[in-house]
NUPANU-637079 format. One line per field, with one value per residue (C-alpha): x, y, z; chain. Coordinates in nm, 2 decimals, decimal comma. Example, Ala and Ser with C-alpha at 12.3 -4.5 7.8 and 13.67 -1.06 7.14 Angstrom:
% NUPANU-637079
x	[1,23  1,37]
y	[-0,45  -0,11]
z	[0,78  0,71]
chaine	[A  A]
% end
This chain:
% NUPANU-637079
x	[13,00  13,28  13,28  13,10  12,83  12,78  12,76  12,50  12,30  12,31  12,18  11,92  11,80  11,78  11,58  11,34  11,29  11,24  10,97  10,81  10,81  10,63  10,38  10,31  10,33  10,22  9,98  9,85  9,88  10,19  10,28  10,46  10,37  10,55  10,76  10,91  10,98  11,13  11,36  11,50  11,54  11,75  11,95  12,04  12,12  12,35  12,54  12,58  12,71  12,95  13,07  13,07  13,22  12,88  12,68  12,49  12,29  12,04  11,98  11,62  11,78  11,85  11,50  11,15  10,87  10,85  10,82  10,49  10,24  10,20  9,82  9,84  10,01  10,34  10,39  10,74  10,76  10,89  11,02  11,10  10,86  11,10  11,06  11,14  11,40  11,25  11,31  11,18  11,31  11,34  11,72  11,72  11,48  11,72  12,02  11,82  11,75  12,11  12,22  11,98  12,11  12,47  12,41  12,23  12,50  12,23  12,21  11,86  11,54  11,43  11,06  10,91  10,59  10,44  10,18  10,03  10,19  9,88  9,88  9,75  9,89  10,09  9,97  10,07  9,80  9,86  9,63  9,63  9,43  9,26  9,14  9,26  9,42  9,63  9,68  9,96  10,09  10,44  10,57  10,94  10,97  11,07  10,80  10,44  10,11  9,84  9,53  9,36  9,02  9,04  9,14  8,87  8,62  8,76  8,47  8,67  8,92  8,81  8,82  8,81  9,01  8,92  9,11  9,44  9,61  9,91  9,85  10,01  10,12  10,14  10,01  10,12  9,94  9,79  9,48  9,33  9,02  8,87  8,87  8,48  8,44  8,68  8,51  8,17  8,30  8,47  8,15  7,94  8,22  8,20  7,82  7,85  8,10  8,38  8,73  8,80  9,08  9,36  9,38  9,28  9,61  9,57  9,21  9,31  9,60  9,39  9,10  9,33  9,47  9,14  9,11  8,74  8,70  8,34  8,48  8,71  8,40  8,22  8,51  8,50  8,83  8,96  9,26  9,48  9,76  10,10  10,33  10,39  10,58  10,65  10,47  10,46  10,60  10,29  10,18  10,39  10,43  10,49  10,84  10,70  10,60  10,32  10,20  10,22  9,98  9,73  9,77  9,66  9,37  9,28  9,26  9,02  9,25  9,19  9,47  9,47  9,34  9,63  9,91  10,09  10,40  10,63  10,97  11,29  11,31  11,12  10,81  10,83  10,85  10,55  10,36  10,46  10,33  10,01  9,93  10,03  9,79  9,50  9,60  9,29  9,05  9,14  8,91  9,20  9,50  9,85  10,17  10,37  10,43  10,62  10,84  10,96  11,19  10,94  11,14  11,17  11,51  11,64  11,50  11,68  12,01  11,98  11,90  11,86  12,02  11,96  11,60  11,51  11,53  11,77  11,50  11,23  11,19  10,91  10,91  10,72  10,48  10,51  10,39  10,03  10,11  10,37  10,47  10,48  10,40  10,08  10,14  9,79  9,42  9,19  8,82  8,65  8,28  8,10  7,78  7,56  7,74  7,94  8,25  8,55  8,88  9,17  9,52  9,80  10,11  10,49  10,47  10,54  10,53  10,26  10,17  10,37  10,19  10,31  10,07  10,04  9,68  9,48  9,11  9,04  8,66  8,49  8,52  8,46  8,75  8,98  8,88  8,92  9,26  9,36  9,55  9,73  9,91  10,27  10,20  10,38  10,09  10,05  9,87  9,71  9,62  9,47  9,35  9,19  9,06  9,15  9,45  9,35  9,52  9,49  9,70  9,91  10,27  10,23  10,58  10,70  10,45  10,64  10,61  10,44  10,17  9,84  9,50  9,27  8,97  8,68  8,52  8,17  8,11  8,16  8,52  8,36  8,04  8,06  7,71  7,65  7,77  7,53  7,55  7,23  7,16  7,29  7,50  7,89  7,90  7,88  7,72  7,72  7,37  7,43  7,29  7,33  7,45  7,76  7,99  8,14  7,81  7,69  7,99  7,95  7,58  7,63  7,90  7,67  7,37  7,57  7,73  7,70  7,46  7,25  7,17  7,47  7,58  7,88  8,17  8,06  8,36  8,46  8,68  8,42  8,15  8,39  8,47  8,08  8,01  8,31  8,18  7,83  7,68  7,54  7,35  7,13  7,10  6,82  7,08  7,25  6,95  6,97  7,34  7,39  7,67  7,77  7,83  8,03  8,25  8,36  8,53  8,90  9,03  8,67  8,64  8,32  8,28  8,34  8,08  7,82  7,89  7,83  7,52  7,39  7,47  7,28  6,98  7,00  7,00  6,64  6,52  6,58  6,42  6,25  6,51  6,79  6,62  6,56  6,92  7,04  6,86  7,12  6,87  7,08  7,13  6,92  7,14  7,07  6,89  6,68  6,58  6,48  6,27  6,10  6,01  5,87  5,67  5,51  5,52  5,54  5,73  5,41  5,32  5,67  5,65  5,32  5,40  5,43  5,70  5,50  5,42  5,78  5,89  5,69  5,93  6,20  6,53  6,38  6,40  6,30  6,61  6,62  6,23  6,30  6,56  6,33  6,03  6,22  6,39  6,07  5,92  6,22  6,08  6,41  6,42  6,06  6,16  6,46  6,25  5,98  6,22  6,38  6,04  5,94  6,29  6,20  6,31  6,10  6,07  5,86  5,57  5,66  5,45  5,37  5,51  5,24  5,32  5,27  5,53  5,79  5,91  6,27  6,21  6,45  6,73  7,05  7,23  7,57  7,64  7,98  8,12  7,97  7,61  7,52  7,14  7,13  7,36  7,44  7,24  6,95  6,98  7,01  6,68  6,50  6,61  6,52  6,19  6,11  6,21  6,56  6,86  7,17  7,50  7,84  8,03  8,00  7,96  7,82  7,48  7,47  7,18  7,38  7,64  7,52  7,83  7,86  8,17  8,51  8,38  8,66  8,73  8,37  8,32  8,64  8,51  8,17  8,34  8,55  8,24  8,03  7,78  7,57  7,68  7,41  7,45  7,28  7,03  6,95  6,91  6,66  6,45  6,46  6,33  6,11  6,06]
y	[4,88  4,61  4,35  4,11  4,36  4,41  4,03  4,00  4,28  4,14  3,80  3,98  4,19  3,87  3,68  3,98  4,04  3,67  3,65  3,97  3,82  3,51  3,73  3,94  3,70  3,37  3,46  3,80  3,94  4,17  4,27  4,58  4,85  4,87  5,17  4,98  4,69  4,93  5,07  4,73  4,62  4,92  4,90  4,53  4,64  4,91  4,67  4,42  4,68  4,82  4,46  4,26  3,96  3,92  3,89  3,58  3,43  3,33  3,67  3,82  4,12  3,87  3,72  3,83  3,77  3,43  3,05  2,94  2,78  2,40  2,41  2,51  2,34  2,52  2,73  2,77  3,11  3,09  3,45  3,55  3,80  4,05  4,32  4,68  4,91  5,19  5,56  5,74  6,09  6,31  6,28  5,90  5,91  6,16  5,94  5,65  5,87  5,98  5,61  5,53  5,83  5,72  5,36  5,43  5,68  5,89  6,27  6,25  6,27  5,95  5,86  5,70  5,51  5,62  5,42  5,44  5,18  4,97  4,83  4,48  4,15  4,07  3,79  3,63  3,53  3,28  3,31  3,05  3,10  3,39  3,19  3,23  2,89  2,98  3,23  3,24  3,44  3,60  3,37  3,39  3,53  3,20  2,98  3,09  2,93  2,82  3,03  2,97  2,89  3,22  3,46  3,34  3,49  3,85  4,04  4,27  4,01  3,86  3,48  3,51  3,79  3,99  4,11  4,01  3,87  3,63  3,26  3,22  3,50  3,60  3,93  4,06  4,28  4,37  4,24  4,49  4,56  4,92  5,13  5,16  4,80  4,72  4,94  4,79  4,43  4,50  4,66  4,35  4,12  4,29  4,28  3,90  3,85  3,78  3,92  4,24  4,29  4,53  4,71  4,66  4,48  4,22  4,19  4,13  3,89  3,69  3,66  3,53  3,25  3,09  2,71  2,75  2,98  3,04  3,26  3,45  3,50  3,68  3,94  4,25  4,21  4,40  4,37  4,59  4,49  4,65  4,43  4,10  3,81  3,53  3,61  3,39  3,56  3,53  3,88  4,19  4,38  4,76  4,87  5,09  4,98  5,24  5,10  4,75  4,85  4,98  4,66  4,47  4,71  4,65  4,28  4,33  4,35  4,64  4,89  5,20  5,52  5,69  5,55  5,82  5,86  6,15  6,28  6,28  6,30  6,63  6,47  6,19  6,44  6,62  6,29  6,20  6,53  6,51  6,16  6,23  6,54  6,31  6,00  6,00  6,07  5,73  5,44  5,21  5,25  5,33  5,37  5,55  5,55  5,32  5,48  5,26  5,35  5,33  5,20  4,81  4,82  5,06  4,82  4,53  4,75  4,83  4,48  4,35  4,32  4,01  4,11  4,41  4,56  4,85  5,03  5,07  5,22  5,26  5,61  5,57  5,81  5,92  5,62  5,62  5,36  5,40  5,26  5,45  5,40  5,48  5,66  5,74  5,77  6,07  6,04  6,31  6,40  6,49  6,70  6,40  6,29  6,03  5,92  5,87  5,74  5,91  5,77  6,00  5,88  5,94  6,19  6,03  6,15  5,98  6,08  6,39  6,51  6,47  6,26  6,27  6,16  5,87  5,78  5,44  5,48  5,29  5,03  4,75  4,86  4,88  4,51  4,40  4,54  4,42  4,75  4,86  5,16  5,12  4,91  4,97  5,03  5,07  5,38  5,48  5,82  5,82  6,15  6,38  6,09  6,12  5,89  5,56  5,26  4,96  4,70  4,63  4,49  4,23  4,10  4,45  4,48  4,58  4,38  4,69  4,75  4,86  4,78  5,08  5,12  5,28  5,54  5,48  5,84  6,15  6,30  6,65  6,65  6,32  6,22  5,85  5,70  5,45  5,23  5,14  4,79  4,72  5,03  5,04  5,40  5,49  5,83  6,08  6,12  6,48  6,66  7,04  7,03  6,87  7,16  6,95  6,87  7,21  7,36  7,13  7,17  7,55  7,54  7,32  7,54  7,86  7,69  7,80  7,53  7,56  7,92  8,08  8,32  8,50  8,56  8,33  8,10  7,80  7,99  8,23  7,97  7,79  8,11  8,20  7,84  7,86  8,18  8,02  8,28  8,02  7,73  7,66  7,79  8,02  8,22  8,33  8,55  8,72  8,84  9,21  9,39  9,57  9,24  9,09  9,41  9,31  8,99  8,97  9,08  9,19  9,54  9,74  9,71  9,33  9,29  9,49  9,28  8,95  9,09  9,20  8,85  8,69  8,91  8,85  8,47  8,49  8,49  8,15  7,85  7,54  7,30  7,50  7,53  7,16  7,08  7,34  7,17  6,89  6,59  6,26  6,15  6,44  6,60  6,87  6,63  6,48  6,82  6,93  6,62  6,66  7,02  6,93  6,63  6,80  7,17  7,29  7,25  7,17  6,88  6,73  6,77  6,60  6,32  5,96  5,72  5,56  5,90  6,00  5,67  5,78  6,07  6,00  5,90  5,86  5,49  5,34  5,45  5,81  5,83  5,72  5,99  6,25  6,14  6,12  6,45  6,64  6,45  6,55  6,84  7,03  7,03  7,13  7,43  7,53  7,52  7,71  7,98  8,01  8,09  8,33  8,51  8,58  8,27  8,25  8,13  8,17  7,93  7,59  7,43  7,07  6,83  6,63  6,28  6,36  6,63  6,39  6,31  6,24  6,07  5,78  5,95  6,08  6,35  6,52  6,87  6,98  7,25  7,61  7,64  7,92  7,94  7,91  7,87  7,53  7,61  7,69  7,38  7,17  7,32  7,26  6,89  6,86  7,02  6,72  6,47  6,40  6,36  6,59  6,44  6,60  6,28  6,03  5,67  5,38  5,45  5,79  5,83  6,08  6,36  6,70  6,86  7,23  7,41  7,33  7,02  6,86  6,54  6,44  6,42  6,20  5,98  5,95  5,84  5,57  5,44  5,44  5,69  5,88  6,24  6,50  6,84  7,17  7,12  6,77  6,93  7,18  6,88  6,71  7,00  7,18  7,54]
z	[-0,41  -0,39  -0,66  -0,42  -0,35  -0,72  -0,78  -0,51  -0,64  -0,99  -0,86  -0,64  -0,94  -1,16  -0,91  -0,86  -1,23  -1,31  -1,03  -1,16  -1,51  -1,39  -1,21  -1,51  -1,80  -1,63  -1,36  -1,49  -1,13  -1,11  -0,74  -0,85  -1,10  -1,44  -1,32  -1,05  -1,28  -1,54  -1,28  -1,16  -1,52  -1,62  -1,30  -1,40  -1,76  -1,64  -1,41  -1,67  -1,90  -1,64  -1,53  -1,86  -1,68  -1,49  -1,81  -1,87  -2,14  -1,88  -1,75  -1,79  -1,98  -2,28  -2,27  -2,36  -2,11  -1,93  -2,00  -2,15  -1,90  -1,93  -1,95  -2,32  -2,60  -2,71  -3,03  -3,18  -3,33  -3,68  -3,63  -3,28  -3,10  -2,96  -2,71  -2,76  -2,59  -2,38  -2,37  -2,06  -2,14  -2,45  -2,45  -2,45  -2,75  -2,91  -2,85  -3,03  -3,32  -3,34  -3,35  -3,63  -3,83  -3,77  -3,85  -4,16  -4,26  -4,42  -4,44  -4,58  -4,38  -4,20  -4,20  -3,88  -3,83  -3,51  -3,31  -2,96  -2,73  -2,63  -2,28  -2,34  -2,45  -2,75  -2,97  -3,31  -3,54  -3,84  -4,15  -4,42  -4,73  -4,55  -4,27  -3,90  -3,82  -3,51  -3,22  -2,99  -2,69  -2,71  -2,44  -2,40  -2,75  -2,90  -2,76  -2,69  -2,60  -2,84  -2,77  -3,10  -2,95  -2,74  -3,00  -3,23  -2,98  -3,02  -3,17  -3,40  -3,53  -3,87  -3,90  -4,28  -4,46  -4,76  -5,07  -5,22  -4,91  -4,89  -4,90  -4,56  -4,33  -3,96  -3,81  -3,48  -3,25  -2,92  -2,76  -2,50  -2,33  -2,38  -2,06  -2,04  -2,10  -1,84  -1,58  -1,66  -1,65  -1,30  -1,17  -1,27  -1,13  -0,79  -0,80  -0,86  -0,58  -0,81  -0,81  -1,00  -1,24  -1,13  -1,47  -1,83  -1,92  -1,65  -1,78  -2,14  -2,05  -1,80  -2,05  -2,33  -2,10  -2,00  -2,06  -2,14  -2,44  -2,35  -2,05  -2,30  -2,53  -2,24  -2,21  -2,42  -2,59  -2,89  -3,12  -3,31  -3,55  -3,54  -3,77  -3,96  -3,89  -4,16  -4,49  -4,81  -5,13  -5,34  -5,27  -5,30  -4,97  -4,94  -4,87  -4,60  -4,24  -4,25  -4,58  -4,47  -4,18  -4,45  -4,63  -4,32  -4,28  -4,64  -4,57  -4,28  -3,99  -3,74  -3,69  -3,46  -3,61  -3,43  -3,65  -3,84  -4,05  -3,97  -4,05  -3,83  -3,46  -3,45  -3,60  -3,35  -3,06  -3,18  -3,21  -2,86  -2,71  -2,91  -2,80  -2,44  -2,44  -2,57  -2,37  -2,15  -2,44  -2,61  -2,55  -2,46  -2,21  -2,35  -2,17  -2,44  -2,81  -3,03  -3,30  -3,59  -3,88  -4,17  -4,46  -4,46  -4,63  -4,35  -4,08  -4,24  -4,25  -3,88  -3,77  -3,41  -3,08  -2,87  -2,75  -2,94  -3,29  -3,35  -3,56  -3,31  -2,96  -2,71  -2,57  -2,24  -2,08  -1,71  -1,50  -1,39  -1,12  -0,86  -0,52  -0,20  0,18  0,36  0,68  0,79  0,70  0,74  0,73  0,53  0,54  0,22  0,14  0,19  0,51  0,31  0,50  0,26  0,40  0,25  0,27  0,36  0,16  0,13  -0,16  -0,50  -0,86  -1,06  -1,42  -1,38  -1,06  -0,71  -0,50  -0,13  -0,07  -0,23  -0,18  -0,02  -0,11  0,18  0,45  0,21  -0,02  0,28  0,37  0,01  -0,03  0,32  0,37  0,68  0,81  0,71  0,40  0,08  -0,17  -0,55  -0,63  -0,96  -1,13  -1,47  -1,62  -1,38  -1,16  -0,80  -0,71  -0,56  -0,40  -0,63  -0,45  -0,15  -0,18  0,09  0,10  0,21  0,49  0,81  1,13  1,31  1,05  1,21  1,11  0,99  1,21  1,05  1,29  1,45  1,52  1,28  1,31  1,27  1,48  1,68  1,55  1,50  1,16  0,99  0,69  0,52  0,42  0,07  0,05  0,06  0,19  0,57  0,64  0,93  1,06  1,17  0,87  0,89  1,25  1,10  1,00  0,72  0,57  0,61  0,43  0,14  0,12  0,11  -0,15  -0,37  -0,30  -0,43  -0,72  -1,08  -1,19  -0,87  -0,74  -0,91  -0,63  -0,80  -0,56  -0,28  -0,31  -0,10  0,13  0,21  0,28  0,50  0,71  0,74  0,85  1,12  1,25  1,27  1,05  0,82  0,97  0,67  0,31  0,41  0,63  0,31  0,24  0,58  0,54  0,50  0,32  0,62  0,81  0,52  0,51  0,86  0,74  0,70  0,36  0,26  0,13  0,13  -0,25  -0,25  0,03  -0,16  -0,47  -0,29  -0,12  -0,46  -0,61  -0,32  -0,39  -0,76  -0,71  -0,56  -0,92  -1,04  -1,20  -1,05  -1,18  -1,04  -0,70  -0,68  -0,78  -0,53  -0,24  -0,26  -0,26  -0,30  -0,65  -0,80  -1,05  -1,32  -1,54  -1,29  -1,14  -1,49  -1,54  -1,20  -1,29  -1,64  -1,49  -1,20  -1,30  -0,94  -0,61  -0,43  -0,65  -0,60  -0,23  -0,23  -0,46  -0,34  -0,43  -0,70  -0,86  -0,84  -1,01  -1,32  -1,39  -1,66  -1,51  -1,15  -1,03  -0,70  -0,51  -0,63  -0,58  -0,21  -0,16  -0,30  -0,09  0,23  0,17  0,16  0,46  0,70  0,91  0,90  0,53  0,52  0,74  0,52  0,20  0,36  0,49  0,14  -0,01  0,26  0,19  -0,16  -0,39  -0,68  -1,04  -1,35  -1,37  -1,53  -1,81  -1,72  -1,99  -2,15  -2,24  -2,59  -2,57  -2,41  -2,75  -2,65  -2,31  -2,25  -2,48  -2,37  -2,57  -2,54  -2,67  -2,79  -2,99  -3,07  -3,20  -3,42  -3,37  -3,00  -2,70  -2,56  -2,25  -2,46  -2,65  -2,32  -2,19  -2,52  -2,51  -2,14  -2,22  -2,45  -2,19  -2,29  -2,06  -2,15  -2,02  -2,01  -2,12  -2,40  -2,33  -2,52  -2,37  -2,53  -2,79  -3,00  -2,98  -3,12  -3,25  -3,34  -3,48  -3,34  -3,17  -2,95  -2,77  -2,73  -3,10  -3,12  -2,84  -3,02  -3,33  -3,14  -2,97  -3,28  -3,11  -3,38  -3,44  -3,53  -3,66  -3,55  -3,83  -3,68  -3,34  -3,48  -3,62  -3,28  -3,10  -3,35  -3,33]
chaine	[A  A  A  A  A  A  A  A  A  A  A  A  A  A  A  A  A  A  A  A  A  A  A  A  A  A  A  A  A  A  A  A  A  A  A  A  A  A  A  A  A  A  A  A  A  A  A  A  A  A  A  A  A  A  A  A  A  A  A  A  A  A  A  A  A  A  A  A  A  A  A  A  A  A  A  A  A  A  A  A  A  A  A  A  A  A  A  A  A  A  A  A  A  A  A  A  A  A  A  A  A  A  A  A  A  A  A  A  A  A  A  A  A  A  A  A  A  A  A  A  A  A  A  A  A  A  A  A  A  A  A  A  A  A  A  A  A  A  A  A  A  A  A  A  A  A  A  A  A  A  A  A  A  A  A  A  A  A  A  A  A  A  A  A  A  A  A  A  A  A  A  A  A  A  A  A  A  A  A  A  A  A  A  A  A  A  A  A  A  A  A  A  A  A  A  A  A  A  A  A  A  A  A  A  A  A  A  A  A  A  A  A  A  A  A  A  A  A  A  A  A  A  A  A  A  A  A  A  A  A  A  A  A  A  A  A  A  A  A  A  A  A  A  A  A  A  A  A  A  A  A  A  A  A  A  A  A  A  A  A  A  A  A  A  A  A  A  A  A  A  A  A  A  A  A  A  A  A  A  A  A  A  A  A  A  A  A  A  A  A  A  A  A  A  A  A  A  A  A  A  A  A  A  A  A  A  A  A  A  A  A  A  A  A  A  A  A  A  A  A  A  A  A  A  A  A  A  A  A  A  A  A  A  A  A  A  A  A  A  A  A  A  A  A  A  A  A  A  A  A  A  A  A  A  A  A  A  A  A  A  A  A  A  A  A  A  A  A  A  A  A  A  A  A  A  A  A  A  A  A  A  A  A  A  A  A  A  A  A  A  A  A  A  A  A  A  A  A  A  A  A  A  A  A  A  A  A  A  A  A  A  A  A  A  A  A  A  A  A  A  A  A  A  A  A  A  A  A  A  A  A  A  A  A  A  A  A  A  A  A  A  A  A  A  A  A  A  A  A  A  A  A  A  A  A  A  A  A  A  A  A  A  A  A  A  A  A  A  A  A  A  A  A  A  A  A  A  A  A  A  A  A  A  A  A  A  A  A  A  A  A  A  A  A  A  A  A  A  A  A  A  A  A  A  A  A  A  A  A  A  A  A  A  A  A  A  A  A  A  A  A  A  A  A  A  A  A  A  A  A  A  A  A  A  A  A  A  A  A  A  A  A  A  A  A  A  A  A  A  A  A  A  A  A  A  A  A  A  A  A  A  A  A  A  A  A  A  A  A  A  A  A  A  A  A  A  A  A  A  A  A  A  A  A  A  A  A  A  A  A  A  A  A  A  A  A  A  A  A  A  A  A  A  A  A  A  A  A  A  A  A  A  A  A  A  A  A  A  A  A  A  A  A  A  A  A  A  A  A  A  A  A  A  A  A  A  A  A  A  A  A  A  A  A  A  A  A  A  A  A  A  A  A  A  A  A  A  A  A  A  A  A  A  A  A  A  A  A  A  A  A]
% end
């Protein structure tokens, strides 16, 4: 680039970053993901480094955040609230660690305090005589906004400290909204017709800056401390950052349980890898780890640059949000006929995985996002969740952007698509005449937790449906080994094994059979409850809606699905065919009300049990009316932990869910 080009690019970057700062810090509505902001910021830093004559004290690279909003009174920070430099790759962190070692001119090992980098809103809290007297946002690092009334509503933040605390001191930390609380809040907001938050960070920042603190009080905010600002000298402080955090905890201030002290760069790298591996098990969102030289004397020796300390760095994780372009939309048909629009994207790396498709959920979501073909969109991928479009970058919309038209007929079988009143999902009405629904229904029927037909994989089911050999689940039991052997890449022995597995699956249980039928919203637990309550298939088929609603875990909607399923002539025919072809199960003892001792309770099993298998424990709990779930939530009654329990135990401890031993389980279920 020419000098003129460079100057223009620098001005362009400064204008963009200033705008994005205002969106992020003042309006809590960022229009680009963090990864895009970071790229632009680093480009500007590099240009200002390469062309020092273009540097300016007014550049956003010399500032933190944005100007405080005028609606709040301003607070002058007695000690600046600085930002952190970032590392995105291991070699960048190693360069930081090398600089630390060289500046300290020390051959000895260097201790680091490691913390998860919470994705929330930074705040300063001032305590005098143990009482919280002021709360402030970071603002521009020098001046923040007075949000005292709002921070006082945060449930885990003490208004009065305990122990031997300084007469006057400032604690700094992050306000965040736990992931589950964020999802619950957004769901309720949508139900009320209100705007949903884009992500937990926006939710936390937006909640803190409400002019009515009663609104903030209704938001599930949490706080973790990560450091101190000004402190009076009447109490001795530890000479270690890690130990100072322990002092804060001793005075009643919450800190993250993930804070750890390690030695040298190698220890920091191991901490990074460990937290990255467990990132999606944590109850809060993080976007990296923060690594700080632990010794306070060494921090003082290292000092600061204009906007960040030299003794700390944020080592960022791969971005969970990225920008890309939507080229088209495919409409997929699920097992129950649900039509799901899937965006076809310009491939982009998100959270370490190349993403080319993202769900758009339903027609309402397309309308809410106001998304069009050709749009630049922000996509998000967290954990094992299917990537989804979370926002449209409207100012990048091309002139030829086209509206997305939701189909009125099924893209597979051309049957009419209907949308029931009160439902967001549109469905194909074709049922088993729709090849897509038939494929998914048969895959479900044969799956491990249903009829458990070993060897009947997805590819084989798709091939059998395409050849019109399978038109209903009953057709599986009419297949012969010699016919299967005629299929491509199918040997005689493999065909015999599959035929044998199909025959073996005829001996099953009533809950498995009910689950295999694929009745809408009837999962394993509901199927088990139906079997225990009615004790026979005939009784379930004959039950009216009122009788079905008496079953644990069956509400009005699920009862309607069950009732309608068994009154559909085609379904009656399929069930009759299956029974005539030899499907059977042992008699089921009806669960008396007096035996439903655990009705209404939800348990999660984790780890290895010594006196029974987890499946046996699950059946025993369900036989007493309990629901057994595969994931831990705030609604879980208890987690039953055996040996070598993993992430579910950790999540239970984080959520405060009771944890029971195998001995406790034996007491629950009796003999």
